[in-house]
N, C-alpha and C positions, 0 to 999 in steps of 0.2 A: 111458876114464875116467868119473865120475861127471861129470855137470854140468846146471847151471842156467839156463835165459835167460828173458830179459826183453827187450819191444821196446815202445815207447810208442807210441799214437797219438793223431793230431792230429785236430782238429777234427769230433770226434765224442762222442756222448753217448750213455751207457747207464743203466741199472738193474738190476744185476745180485745176485742172490743171492752168498752170501761167498765160494765157489769160483768162481764165473762157471761159465762154458758151454764146450764143446768145442765148437771150430769145426772142427779136420779131426786126421785121424791124434792126436797127442800136443800139437796147439795149443789151449791154452784162453784164454779171454777174461775179463776181470774190469775192477772199478775201485774197489778197495777197500783204503783206506790201511793197514789193520789186518792185511791180507791179504800185501800188498806187504812190511809191517815184519818178520812172521812169516816170510816164504817166501825175501828177500832181503837187505832192506836190514840193516845194522848197522856197527861202525866201518870194518872193512876194503872193505867196498861205499863208503862216504861218502870216504875216502881216495883209492880209485883212480876213481870216477867224479865226485867232486864235490859240493858241497851243489846245484848249479843242477841237474843230472840227479833227484838223489835227491829234491828239491822237485816238480818236473816228476812224475815217474811217482806220488809221495804223493794226487795231485791230478787224473792224466790216467786213460783205461784204458790196458790194456797185455797185449800177447800173452806168456804163459808157457808153458816146457815144461822138464821135466824126463829124466834119464835117464843113460843108460851110452855113454861111446862111447870108444873105444880109440882111435882116431886122434887124439882130443884132445891130443898131447904139447907144445904150446908157442904163441905167439901167432901164426906164419904156420899152421899145422892151426884154429886157433882163429877164426881170422879168415876162411877159407876154408869152415868150417862155417858161421860166420853170413852169409854171403854168400850160399850155399845155401839157409839159412833163408830170405832175404830175396825170395826167389824165393817159397816160399810165402807169406811175407807179404804179399807184390804181389797175388798170385793170387788173395788173400780178399778185399782192397782193391776187385777188377776183378768180385767177385760182388757185393758189397755196392754197388757200382756199378750192375748189370744190376738190383736191387733199386729202387732209387731215384739220384736224383741228390744229389752229395753231394762233399766236396773232404776226406776221409778219407785221411788220410798214414800212415806209416812213415818214421821219420827214422831215427832212431840206436836199436841194439840191443846190448845184453852179454851175452857169456856166462862162467858163474862156473864153474871145473873145476879136478878136481883134479890133480895129477900126481905121479909116485914122491916128489919132493921137496918140492912146497910148493903152494898154493893161489894158482890167478889170475886174473884180470879181463882181458878183453880185448873193444874196442867196434868194431862196425861202423857207417859212418852211411852216409847217402846223401843226393847234394846237390840233390835237388829237391822240391817240393810238388806236389800237386795243388790244380786251383780245383775249384769246380761251375762248373756252364754258364752262367752269368752272372757267372763271372773273378772271382769272391768267395770268401774263406776261413771261411764261415761254418761255424757248429759244426752237428751234423743227429743228430738223435734217432734211435735205432734200438731198436727193442721186442724181444724175445727172439724171438719169434714172427720176424721178419725176421731178424735172425742164423739162426734154425735154417733159414730158405727158404735162405738164400745157402748155410748150409753143405750142404745136401742136393744144390744143385746144383753145389756145389765136389766133392763126392762122385760123383755121379752120372757128371761131365765128367771126372773121374779114371779111373773105371774103362772108358771109351773110349777115355783115354791109353795106358791099361796094353795092351787089346787092341793096339791100333794097332801098338802095338811089340812087340807078339808076347810080352810078359809076361805073360801072361792068370795065368801059374802064380804071381805072387806077389800076387793078389789072393784073398784068404782073408775067407769071410764078411763081402763086402763091406768090408776093409779093406783101404785103400792102404797101404804103406810110405810114409814120407818120404821117405826115401832115395832109394828108386824114382823116386818121385815128381820130384826133383829130375833126376836123371839123366833122365828125358824132356824137360824142359824144355831142358836141353843140348843133347842129341839134336836134339828136335824144332825147336830154334833156327836150327841147321844147316842143315836142310832147308829152312827158309825160304818154306814154302808158303803160300798167299793168307789162310788162316787166322792162320798166327802173324805174319804182314806186319799183318796187321789191327790183331789184338792190340799190337804194339808200335809200330803210329803212334797207335795209340787212346794209351797210356802216355803218349808226347810230346806230343798235342794235348791233354791234360787238364791239362798245365803250364802251357799259352799262357793267360794271363788278359786277354788283349784278341781282344774277339768276331772282330773279320774274319781272326786270325791264327790262331783255333780252328775258324774255318769252314773257312778254306783247309786247316787239317791232316784237318781231317773227311773233306772230299772226298776226300782219298787214300784213304782206310778204305771210300769207298762205292766206289771204282773198283777198290779189291782183292779186293770181293766180286761186282761187277757188270758191270765191264768186260772183254771179252775181246778187242777189237782199238780201233785207233785214230779210226776213221771217226766223227766227227761223238759223241763220248765224251759229253759232257753230256746229249744229247737219248736217246742208246742207255741211259747210267746213268739218268735219271730215268722210262723207260720201262719199266725192266725192274723199279726198287722199287717203283714205285706197281701192278704186276701180284703181286711179290711179298708184298707189304704190305697191298693193301685188295683188297674183294670187288664192292665196287658202281663201277657208272661213273661216278658223279659222284666216289666219293672218290678214284678212279684219277686222273682227271682235275685235281682239286684238289691232291693230293698231286706230281703229276707236276710242274705249277707252280710249286709250291713247291721244289724241288729244282731247278729250272733257274733259277729266282731268286736260289735258294744259288750256282749255277754263276757269276752275273753277280758276286756279291759278288767269288768268289776271283778273278773275273779282274782285275777292280779293282784289287784288293789285291795281287795276285802282278806287277800289271805299273804296279805305283807309280801308278796313277793316285789323285786325290781321290775318295774315296767321298763325302764334302762336295756333289761336283757333282752326286750323283743322289739321297745319302738326306739332304741337308742339312736339310730338313725334316721327316724322321723322325729322325733323328738315332743318336746310340749307344742308346738306347733299343729303337728298331725293330733293329737289327744285334743285339744282348742277347737278345730275344725271337727269332729267327733259331737263335741259338746255341742257346737253350736247347731250341726244338723239336727241330730236327737232332740233337741230344742224345738227346730221348726216341725219336727214329725209328733212330738206331743201338740203342740199347736196346731197340728190339725187334726190329732184323733179327739181332743177337745173341744172341738168345734165342730165335729161331725156329730158327737154324743151329744152336745147341748142344744143344738140346732135341730134334733129328731127327736119328738115327744117319745115316740116308743122305746127307743133305744136310750134316752134316760131315764126312764120308767124301770127300764130292764137295770139297770148299774142302782137305781135307789133303793129298790125292791131286795135286791142282792138276792136274788133265788140262783142259786147257783147251777141247779140243774138246768134251769130255764138258759139262762147265761151259755153253760156249755151248751145247750143243743143250740143256740144261734151260731156261736162261734167254730163248732161241728159242721152246721151247713155254708158257713164260709168257705169251708177247706174241700168240701167233697165236690 
């Protein structure tokens, strides 16, 4: 069945040409009320979606796609279709986060499709919103170049995804079909490897707008990547991160001390202690600065891992002995 989809983006500002830019596969991004009116908006959409949603799309960036899908036969199949699309939209947001700190979020999306009998519209909505590293919902501007960088990263990583699932035959001229990409994420989630757990925790952590809670969640990601046993975890993780990211001795020492301080904050917070006892003079501003720097460190870690095929294989294969050997060699 012929379909068209739209998905609004919050907390992001763009300046694009009339038809926007292609982000991944058949997903395009645009912010143009004239195009939206021509592409999607009419009395039928207003009646189904409501004027509130129509007005929000007229004044915001949105993803849009179009095509044919014979499985779109009713509300249930359309909802599942949008749910799968949301995986792709959320992954685009992850790659935008890799480019720079932001609070971009996709909440609701619509698919308009024709059945044998009539035309229908179905809505899918998510119930969370990301904040930036300061816990704010500020709007962030992205240039066309930055979108292109995010799109390139996503395309490169998706090719690895297909290789990992032995679906390389579905890669033609560097193009990955969205259906296969969605199948990857469902399968990959069930595998629950270190990389996927880190990604899942990152999504949850970025919804926290209270710095100590966000910092505590971020330490779980650090452990997914750098902890291989339960012995002195804070020291173990701090040493390994310092050697993973830094070249000079001074840089390693400074980063080691920073991660140890992160663990001190986590310990106080999760054990119900008053953070003001230790950070009273520094206050919340200090904790927000810690959150922002930790957010940047995580961005570097993710970027280094997904840019190196050997490293990403190490984390998705989830072989603790091999990972421990690699991490030990870093610090020896």
